[in-house]
DRENMARZA-937333 format. One record per residue (C-alpha): x, y, z; chain; residue number from 1. Coordinates in steps of 0.25 Angstrom, whole numbers. Example, Ala and Ser with C-alpha at 12.3 -4.5 7.8 and 13.67 -1.06 7.14 Angstrom:
residues 2
SITE   east  north     up  cadena  num
SITE     49    -18     31       A    1
SITE     55     -4     29       A    2
END
This chain:
residues 243
SITE   east  north     up  cadena  num
SITE   -152     43    -14       A    1
SITE   -139     51    -17       A    2
SITE   -133     56     -4       A    3
SITE   -129     70     -1       A    4
SITE   -124     76     12       A    5
SITE   -123     89     17       A    6
SITE   -112     89     27       A    7
SITE   -108     99     37       A    8
SITE    -93     97     39       A    9
SITE    -91    106     51       A   10
SITE    -81    117     53       A   11
SITE    -71    111     44       A   12
SITE    -63    102     53       A   13
SITE    -65     87     50       A   14
SITE    -65     83     64       A   15
SITE    -78     93     67       A   16
SITE    -85     85     55       A   17
SITE    -96     76     61       A   18
SITE    -95     61     59       A   19
SITE   -107     61     50       A   20
SITE   -102     72     41       A   21
SITE    -88     64     39       A   22
SITE    -96     52     36       A   23
SITE   -104     59     26       A   24
SITE    -92     64     19       A   25
SITE    -85     51     19       A   26
SITE    -97     45     13       A   27
SITE    -98     55      2       A   28
SITE    -92     55    -12       A   29
SITE    -92     69    -14       A   30
SITE    -90     81     -5       A   31
SITE    -95     94     -9       A   32
SITE    -94    108     -3       A   33
SITE    -88    122     -2       A   34
SITE    -73    121     -5       A   35
SITE    -68    125      8       A   36
SITE    -77    115     15       A   37
SITE    -73    104      5       A   38
SITE    -58    107      8       A   39
SITE    -61    105     23       A   40
SITE    -65     91     21       A   41
SITE    -57     86      9       A   42
SITE    -45     79     16       A   43
SITE    -55     71     26       A   44
SITE    -63     65     14       A   45
SITE    -53     60      4       A   46
SITE    -58     53     -9       A   47
SITE    -71     62    -10       A   48
SITE    -75     70    -21       A   49
SITE    -75     85    -18       A   50
SITE    -83     96    -24       A   51
SITE    -84    111    -20       A   52
SITE    -91    125    -23       A   53
SITE    -86    138    -19       A   54
SITE    -94    147    -10       A   55
SITE   -107    152    -15       A   56
SITE   -109    140    -24       A   57
SITE   -118    132    -14       A   58
SITE   -129    128    -22       A   59
SITE   -119    123    -34       A   60
SITE   -113    115    -22       A   61
SITE   -126    109    -19       A   62
SITE   -130    106    -32       A   63
SITE   -116     99    -34       A   64
SITE   -118     90    -21       A   65
SITE   -132     86    -27       A   66
SITE   -128     83    -40       A   67
SITE   -116     75    -35       A   68
SITE   -125     67    -26       A   69
SITE   -134     64    -38       A   70
SITE   -123     57    -44       A   71
SITE   -124     46    -33       A   72
SITE   -112     52    -25       A   73
SITE   -113     54    -10       A   74
SITE   -111     69     -8       A   75
SITE   -107     78      4       A   76
SITE   -110     93      4       A   77
SITE   -101     99     15       A   78
SITE   -103    111     22       A   79
SITE    -94    117     34       A   80
SITE   -101    117     47       A   81
SITE   -115    111     47       A   82
SITE   -122    110     33       A   83
SITE   -135    115     40       A   84
SITE   -129    128     45       A   85
SITE   -126    138     35       A   86
SITE   -122    125     26       A   87
SITE   -127    119     14       A   88
SITE   -138    109     18       A   89
SITE   -149    119     16       A   90
SITE   -145    122      2       A   91
SITE   -143    107     -1       A   92
SITE   -157    104      3       A   93
SITE   -162    115     -7       A   94
SITE   -154    110    -18       A   95
SITE   -157     96    -15       A   96
SITE   -172     98    -19       A   97
SITE   -167     96    -33       A   98
SITE   -160     83    -30       A   99
SITE   -170     74    -23       A  100
SITE   -162     61    -26       A  101
SITE   -151     66    -17       A  102
SITE   -152     63     -1       A  103
SITE   -146     75      6       A  104
SITE   -141     74     21       A  105
SITE   -135     85     30       A  106
SITE   -124     81     39       A  107
SITE   -123     92     50       A  108
SITE   -108     97     55       A  109
SITE   -103    107     65       A  110
SITE   -107    121     62       A  111
SITE    -98    133     66       A  112
SITE   -106    137     77       A  113
SITE   -104    124     84       A  114
SITE    -90    122     79       A  115
SITE    -86    136     83       A  116
SITE    -95    135     96       A  117
SITE    -86    124    101       A  118
SITE    -73    131     98       A  119
SITE    -78    144    106       A  120
SITE    -84    136    118       A  121
SITE    -99    135    119       A  122
SITE   -106    147    112       A  123
SITE   -118    139    108       A  124
SITE   -123    133    120       A  125
SITE   -136    141    120       A  126
SITE   -146    146    109       A  127
SITE   -138    151     97       A  128
SITE   -139    155     82       A  129
SITE   -131    155     69       A  130
SITE   -130    167     61       A  131
SITE   -122    169     49       A  132
SITE   -118    183     45       A  133
SITE   -117    179     30       A  134
SITE   -126    188     22       A  135
SITE   -123    181     10       A  136
SITE   -137    173     10       A  137
SITE   -144    180     22       A  138
SITE   -146    195     21       A  139
SITE   -139    203     32       A  140
SITE   -152    208     38       A  141
SITE   -156    195     42       A  142
SITE   -143    191     48       A  143
SITE   -144    205     56       A  144
SITE   -159    200     61       A  145
SITE   -153    187     65       A  146
SITE   -142    192     73       A  147
SITE   -151    203     81       A  148
SITE   -161    192     83       A  149
SITE   -151    182     88       A  150
SITE   -144    192     97       A  151
SITE   -157    197    103       A  152
SITE   -161    183    106       A  153
SITE   -147    181    113       A  154
SITE   -143    170    104       A  155
SITE   -129    166    104       A  156
SITE   -125    169     88       A  157
SITE   -115    162     80       A  158
SITE   -112    169     67       A  159
SITE   -107    162     54       A  160
SITE   -101    169     43       A  161
SITE    -98    181     51       A  162
SITE    -89    189     42       A  163
SITE    -83    188     28       A  164
SITE    -75    198     19       A  165
SITE    -88    205     14       A  166
SITE    -95    204     28       A  167
SITE    -83    208     37       A  168
SITE    -92    217     46       A  169
SITE   -104    207     48       A  170
SITE    -99    202     61       A  171
SITE    -98    216     67       A  172
SITE   -112    219     61       A  173
SITE   -117    206     68       A  174
SITE   -111    210     81       A  175
SITE   -117    223     82       A  176
SITE   -130    218     79       A  177
SITE   -130    207     89       A  178
SITE   -124    218     99       A  179
SITE   -138    224     99       A  180
SITE   -143    212    108       A  181
SITE   -130    206    113       A  182
SITE   -120    212    122       A  183
SITE   -107    216    117       A  184
SITE   -100    207    127       A  185
SITE   -107    194    122       A  186
SITE    -98    183    122       A  187
SITE    -94    179    106       A  188
SITE    -84    171     99       A  189
SITE    -78    168     86       A  190
SITE    -73    155     80       A  191
SITE    -64    154     67       A  192
SITE    -61    142     58       A  193
SITE    -69    132     66       A  194
SITE    -63    118     66       A  195
SITE    -53    123     56       A  196
SITE    -39    128     56       A  197
SITE    -38    142     63       A  198
SITE    -50    139     72       A  199
SITE    -50    151     83       A  200
SITE    -61    157     92       A  201
SITE    -62    169    101       A  202
SITE    -72    173    111       A  203
SITE    -76    189    112       A  204
SITE    -87    198    115       A  205
SITE    -98    202    104       A  206
SITE    -92    216    104       A  207
SITE    -78    210    101       A  208
SITE    -84    200     91       A  209
SITE    -89    212     83       A  210
SITE    -75    217     79       A  211
SITE    -69    202     78       A  212
SITE    -65    198     63       A  213
SITE    -71    185     59       A  214
SITE    -72    178     45       A  215
SITE    -81    167     39       A  216
SITE    -73    156     46       A  217
SITE    -77    162     60       A  218
SITE    -90    158     68       A  219
SITE    -95    170     78       A  220
SITE   -102    166     91       A  221
SITE   -110    177     98       A  222
SITE   -114    173    112       A  223
SITE   -127    176    120       A  224
SITE   -129    183    132       A  225
SITE   -124    171    141       A  226
SITE   -112    168    132       A  227
SITE    -99    168    140       A  228
SITE    -84    167    138       A  229
SITE    -78    156    147       A  230
SITE    -63    153    146       A  231
SITE    -62    160    132       A  232
SITE    -74    152    126       A  233
SITE    -89    156    122       A  234
SITE    -99    149    131       A  235
SITE   -114    151    131       A  236
SITE   -121    146    142       A  237
SITE   -133    136    141       A  238
SITE   -139    139    154       A  239
SITE   -138    126    161       A  240
SITE   -136    131    175       A  241
SITE   -151    138    174       A  242
SITE   -157    124    169       A  243
END
């Protein structure tokens, strides 16, 4: 059966790619992905055939991958972070219904929550949730409900896609919603360019976070009621002392 991998390449740095992901790319004849992601791996896999599509051409990219696999080639569709976390694996399975002769395998990777969490310290030690602030595929009303529900339940919240040119005020709106249930002194953190040149982080309060500029390369972490700052790092206790 023809082989097609969906590979999470992690935050972008080769050293943060899993061995299994690297092996899948080494095994592949063709590596397909969004242009930016392909550029991140090209130098490490010379001799491969690379194919790309721009943003908003995800379905075309999936079809391209299956069509190449149909030719008998081993193909890898790459995604940043983890392919199953705001990645391409779900769409690949949907498109794959039309290609029963192609075997699909998902290779996990380091997502921004865990990669950024390691940079910040230990923000995700207890229950947490991931919420994307992008309303491109999800109505803002639904995002708003998720922010309120997670805040009321005292989850640590990790925000993906916190801002863009068209959504420059979305993080401020999200913070206002979360402050209905979370203290303005809640410990928060941001990490930019995780695993890439220019990686940087900062720990702050939720009130300070509200007016902090971020972009699409920033991952935002909002603590729960027990999260604390320790030596400049963001730490959420697990509660071992109470066991």
